[in-house]
Steps between C-alpha positions, in 0.01 A plus 500: 500500500565161341611361834184622672282340229692173535452500878126565469470222244689259724276587795192447285625159387578404859155611619337304217693186592404530867133574423462212256695263723263583786197431278646168391567393858152608606339295224717200586410521870128528422516203264675289764243602763211429264649161412518409869138608548397299194679191630341527847141580408242359264297187448610405148821303433825694539598498129156639413543778755827611345364478146217726609735740678715548190189527281411837650577799277612679817768244579624483142518880483701514819738233370560704183560808714746309718698376198509845339591667830791267576630544145489879541668477840792327329500726191284816531544580132403152379353462153422231245210399277346238729595686816293794375197271467560360848531848650186631328302190600616546859394866503165440333419183692576643842310822422191307390538285812494804726216678320269199459557377854434834668193577287339158451644214707610648833173450685451140385754343736525484879867453587678442829854480632784476250252489213428868570872576469552317170179651367627849578837433340359343183216745441614832647869534584653331195273674245566843650874441544539361148327791328682750724833340411418513130406868528813588696765284335369356174696381314370669186457462205407133518172475307398496135213361292645149487554495876143618561354230275709221652403620848143391428611139450536415869163635625319341205678170566401530868138555398500197269666283767255617766196415289640161403605420856159606627323288239698194610493553878202729563724745692552861397734745678271804471122543507483713184646215295296221661301331223279318750375840624484709185496252211733524203323808366545695823859386539572599139376853571701518822807372318461767232476763772815372670682487165400860435637602841825320422526673162442839661765428763748398231429824314548704817839345576602524134427874495663549837807315381526738205420835657600489867851622587755267348262399222480645152812707429431867448551636155767770477358850439478598138778739393406860456458615139826602350715336769800299379465119512668322790752222462847456365 
């Protein structure tokens, strides 16, 4: 029995390493392709193009996913205080990326050629594969109240950077955060809505981390009345 459990565990670890390694390679390939597209197209100076590329929440989310995925490919049971924050940010960021893009932003761009491929990888394949990998392999438990609070730091920092960068340059990565369209009042409301979505996503992954298989350890059944205590 113990041998069979050990074999199943080893297979699970191997499958997790392969799955996460594939996600990491996919993200890396899409980032390289997008970098080539960015270098070849556009009317603004090249440094500005790359600053704008890496200013997108989508790109940053995919980078976090790639880092977390490669780390899990090397050590499927990885843990650590700051790694937990990285992993939760990757899960939340890529989930918000997929949901917001498919429901709000998808129809606002006309893409062609390789841009269609990178768009599909960033907004569809990586979000689905990342959440599926988390559901199938975990690792759990990797979330607590401190992790959840620290996970808000990156998206809030991104929001502050985006508003400051937009104020200086007049360029905003997404329409819903464009001050020139909506004014600061409208953008403030949109930002609150996005923050609420992020908080809900964090709560969802926190609960899933605790209660999905491999999460919160089950309590042993209470002894029957009158039964002798166990132990030596």
